[in-house]
C-alpha positions in Angstrom: 101.9 48.4 95.9 105.2 50.4 95.7 104.6 50.7 91.9 101.1 52.1 92.5 102.5 54.7 94.9 105.2 55.6 92.4 102.6 56.1 89.7 100.6 58.3 92.0 103.6 60.5 92.7 104.5 60.7 89.0 100.9 61.6 88.0 100.8 64.1 90.9 104.0 65.8 89.8 102.8 65.8 86.2 99.4 67.4 87.2 101.2 70.1 89.3 103.4 70.9 86.3 100.4 71.1 84.0 98.4 73.3 86.4 101.5 75.6 86.8 101.8 75.9 83.0 98.1 76.7 82.6 98.3 79.3 85.4 101.3 80.9 83.8 99.8 81.0 80.3 96.4 82.2 81.5 97.7 84.8 84.0 95.9 87.7 82.2 92.6 85.9 83.0 93.3 84.3 86.4 94.9 87.3 88.1 91.9 89.7 87.9 89.6 86.8 89.1 91.8 86.0 92.1 92.1 89.7 93.0 88.3 90.1 92.8 87.8 87.1 95.1 90.3 88.6 97.7 88.6 92.0 97.5 85.3 90.2 98.2 86.9 88.6 101.2 88.1 92.0 102.4 84.6 93.3 102.2 83.3 90.3 104.2 86.2 90.6 106.7 85.6 94.4 107.3 81.9 93.7 107.8 82.8 91.1 110.4 85.1 93.5 112.2 82.3 96.1 112.3 80.1 93.6 114.1 82.8 93.4 116.8 82.7 97.1 117.6 81.8 97.5 121.3 78.4 98.9 121.9 77.1 99.4 118.4 78.6 96.5 116.5 75.9 94.0 117.6 73.1 96.4 116.6 74.3 97.0 113.0 72.3 95.1 110.4 74.4 92.7 108.2 73.4 94.7 105.1 74.6 97.9 106.7 78.0 96.3 107.5 78.5 95.2 103.9 77.4 98.6 102.6 79.8 100.5 104.8 82.6 98.1 103.8 82.0 98.6 100.1 81.8 102.3 100.5 85.0 102.4 102.5 87.0 100.3 99.9 85.5 102.4 97.1 86.6 105.6 98.7 90.1 104.3 99.2 90.4 103.1 95.6 89.0 106.4 94.3 91.5 108.3 96.4 94.4 106.2 95.1 93.4 106.7 91.5 93.0 110.4 92.0 96.4 110.6 93.7 98.1 108.8 90.8 96.4 111.0 88.1 97.2 114.2 90.0 100.9 113.4 90.4 101.7 112.0 86.9 101.9 115.4 85.4 104.1 116.8 88.1 106.4 113.7 87.8 106.8 114.3 84.1 107.5 118.0 84.7 110.2 117.3 87.2 111.8 114.4 85.5 114.6 116.4 83.8 115.5 118.0 87.1 115.7 114.7 88.8 117.9 113.3 86.0 120.4 116.2 86.5 120.3 115.7 90.2 120.9 111.9 89.8 124.0 112.6 87.6 125.3 115.1 90.2 125.0 112.5 92.9 126.9 110.0 90.8 129.6 112.5 90.2 129.9 113.2 93.9 130.2 109.5 94.5 132.9 109.3 91.9 134.8 112.1 93.6 134.5 110.5 97.0 135.8 107.2 95.6 138.6 109.0 93.8 137.7 107.7 90.3 136.3 110.8 88.6 139.5 111.4 86.7 139.6 107.9 85.3 138.8 107.7 81.6 136.3 105.0 82.3 134.3 107.5 84.4 134.1 109.9 81.5 133.1 107.2 79.1 130.5 106.0 81.6 129.0 109.4 81.9 128.9 110.2 78.2 127.9 106.8 76.8 125.7 105.4 79.5 124.3 108.0 81.9 123.5 110.4 79.1 121.3 107.8 77.5 119.2 107.4 80.6 115.9 109.3 80.1 113.6 109.5 83.1 110.9 111.0 80.9 110.9 107.8 78.8 110.8 105.8 81.9 107.9 107.8 83.3 106.1 107.4 79.9 106.3 103.6 80.2 105.1 103.9 83.8 102.1 105.9 82.8 101.2 103.2 80.2 101.5 100.6 82.9 99.3 102.6 85.2 96.7 102.9 82.4 96.7 99.1 82.1 96.3 98.7 85.9 93.3 101.0 85.9 91.6 99.0 83.1 92.3 95.8 85.1 90.9 97.5 88.2 87.6 98.2 86.4 87.4 94.5 85.4 88.1 93.4 89.0 85.4 95.7 90.4 82.9 94.2 87.9 83.9 90.7 89.1 83.5 91.7 92.7 80.0 93.0 92.1 78.9 89.7 90.6 80.7 87.7 93.2 78.8 89.4 96.0 75.6 88.8 94.2 76.6 85.2 93.6 77.3 84.7 97.3 73.6 85.2 98.1 72.8 81.8 96.6 76.1 80.1 97.2 74.8 78.3 100.3 72.0 76.7 98.3 74.6 75.5 95.7 76.7 73.9 98.4 73.7 72.0 99.7 73.2 70.5 96.2 76.9 69.5 95.6 76.3 66.0 97.1 73.5 63.8 98.2 75.6 62.8 101.3 74.9 65.1 104.2 78.4 64.3 105.6 80.1 65.5 102.5 78.0 68.7 102.4 78.9 69.4 106.1 82.6 68.9 105.4 82.5 71.3 102.4 80.6 73.8 104.6 83.3 73.6 107.3 86.0 74.2 104.8 84.2 77.1 103.2 83.5 78.6 106.6 87.1 78.2 107.6 88.3 79.9 104.4 85.8 82.8 104.9 86.7 83.3 108.5 90.5 83.1 108.3 91.2 84.7 104.9 88.5 87.4 105.3 89.8 88.4 108.8 93.4 88.3 107.7 92.9 90.5 104.7 90.7 93.0 106.6 93.2 93.3 109.4 96.1 93.4 107.0 94.4 96.2 105.1 93.9 98.2 108.3 97.5 97.8 109.3 98.8 98.8 105.9 96.6 101.9 105.9 97.9 102.8 109.3 101.5 102.2 108.1 100.9 104.4 105.1 99.5 107.2 107.2 102.5 107.1 109.6 104.9 107.0 106.7 103.1 109.9 105.0 103.5 112.0 108.2 107.2 111.2 108.4 107.8 112.1 104.8 105.7 115.2 104.9 107.5 116.5 107.9 110.8 116.0 106.1 109.6 117.6 102.9 109.8 114.6 100.6 108.0 115.3 97.4 105.1 113.0 96.4 104.8 111.9 100.1 101.2 110.8 99.6 102.1 108.7 96.6 105.0 107.0 98.4 102.7 106.4 101.4 100.3 104.5 99.1 103.2 102.5 97.6 104.4 101.6 101.1 100.9 100.5 102.1 100.6 98.3 99.0 104.1 96.8 99.3 103.4 95.7 102.8 101.0 93.1 101.4 104.2 91.3 100.2 105.8 89.5 103.1 109.4 90.3 104.0 110.5 91.9 100.7 107.7 94.5 100.7 108.9 96.1 103.9 112.4 96.5 102.5 111.2 97.9 99.2 108.8 100.2 101.1 111.8 101.9 102.7 114.2 101.7 99.7 112.0 103.5 97.1 111.3 106.7 99.1 114.8 106.8 100.4 116.2 106.6 96.9 113.8 109.4 95.9 115.0 111.6 98.8 118.7 111.0 97.8 117.9 112.5 94.4 115.8 115.3 95.9 117.9 116.4 98.8 121.4 115.4 97.9 122.1 115.5 101.7 123.3 112.2 103.2 122.2 113.3 106.7 118.6 113.9 105.6 118.5 110.6 103.7 119.8 108.7 106.8 117.2 110.3 109.1 114.4 109.4 106.6 115.6 105.9 106.3 115.8 105.4 110.1 112.4 106.9 110.6 110.7 104.8 108.0 112.5 101.7 109.2 111.4 102.4 112.7 107.7 102.7 111.6 108.0 99.4 109.7 109.6 97.7 112.7 107.2 99.0 115.3 104.0 98.2 113.3 105.3 95.0 111.9 106.8 93.6 115.1 104.3 94.7 117.7 100.9 95.9 116.2 100.8 93.3 113.4 101.3 90.2 115.7 99.0 91.7 118.4 96.1 92.1 116.0 96.6 89.2 113.7 98.3 86.6 115.9 99.0 83.5 113.8 95.7 83.7 111.9 97.0 81.9 108.8 99.3 79.4 110.6 101.8 79.3 107.7 105.4 78.3 108.1 107.8 81.1 107.3 109.7 78.9 104.9 106.4 78.1 103.1 105.6 81.8 102.9 109.0 82.5 101.2 108.6 79.5 98.9 105.1 80.5 97.9 106.4 84.0 97.3 109.0 82.7 94.9 106.6 80.3 93.1 103.7 82.7 92.6 106.0 85.5 91.6 107.6 83.3 88.9 104.1 82.3 87.7 102.3 85.7 87.8 105.1 88.3 88.3 104.3 91.2 90.7 100.6 90.3 91.1 101.8 86.9 92.2 103.9 88.4 95.0 100.8 90.1 96.4 98.6 87.0 96.0 101.1 84.4 97.3 100.1 84.4 101.0 96.3 84.4 100.6 96.4 81.7 97.9 98.7 79.5 99.9 96.6 79.9 103.0 93.5 78.9 101.1 95.3 75.8 99.8 96.3 74.9 103.4 92.8 75.2 104.6 91.4 73.1 101.8 94.1 70.4 102.3 93.4 70.4 106.0 89.7 69.8 105.4 90.1 66.3 104.0 91.8 63.3 105.6 93.8 62.3 102.5 95.5 65.6 102.2 95.7 66.6 105.8 99.4 65.5 106.2 100.4 68.0 103.5 98.6 70.8 105.4 100.4 69.8 108.6 103.8 70.2 106.7 102.7 73.6 105.4 101.6 74.9 108.8 103.7 76.8 111.3 103.3 74.5 114.2 101.6 71.4 112.9 98.3 72.2 114.7 95.2 72.7 112.5 92.5 73.9 114.7 89.0 75.0 114.1 88.0 78.7 113.6 85.0 80.8 114.0 82.3 80.7 111.3 82.2 83.5 108.7 79.7 86.3 108.9 76.8 85.5 106.6 76.0 87.7 103.7 72.6 89.4 103.6 69.9 86.9 103.0 68.1 87.2 99.6 64.6 88.6 99.7 61.9 86.0 99.2 60.3 86.2 95.8 56.6 87.0 95.7 54.4 84.2 94.7 
């Protein structure tokens, strides 16, 4: 018996390593698919939230809810793409000016530290700093943005077919097994995934948009260039737990340091953006979302490290939803439920409300 258990552990570890290797090698294929699934969940979650609007929510047809969700997400994506395209030319134009400003700030720091006269400072300035080309950096960034836009088109194509596929998904689940008990168990797991992940992503998207708007207002008042672009970056980074909030403040503050060259203005901006992050993250986020995913903070950090190592930056954005789906699936079956208990925040794995159904397919004419 102990040998059988040891074999199971060995084969389980080997399977996990093999799956990890496949995920890493095939990330160019898997990442767009997973993103498309999550966007579909956002659409479902937004539709569910619309049904909760007091007064009119209950009167909205299901098809109308999904249509409004798709239009809303489409407008947000279109606005983001337009913003990037509009600002790329201006960034390239101002790159030399920013480079000179960056060198000036470094020289001021050297004077403050009393090392400007040191020979190593001159060598550093001539041999290293003079080789830094922000224009080349911007050029590589533009190439990366082009690749992202191409991937986005693929994701949107996947989302379209996923939503069409969902119309017959219920019938497929019914035919997965001849045992009604197994079918009912699968349905409970699917409903739980739809409810929790869809609601989480929809609320998280709303909170991130609100944070982006507040950050844009702060940066616009202070005169930070490309305030709208940085607001979009802040909203996107907020999907990454813990680290995203820090980077969402660091990037625009670093930009303001190059732009203003005034430490007082930089400190005011940093405090203002940090206050927005703290208020929304510490009060509004828990109030709206509660403990919807029931994931341990340590598990969130561990999943962030694991998925980032497998898929890079996309893995950081996908870590929490993927781990939450794994927890729900593991909790749905007796053999794996203890693992779900260890992954959860408080060890309690309760039931959740069913997901909002997609529009029923029209009956075919005889």
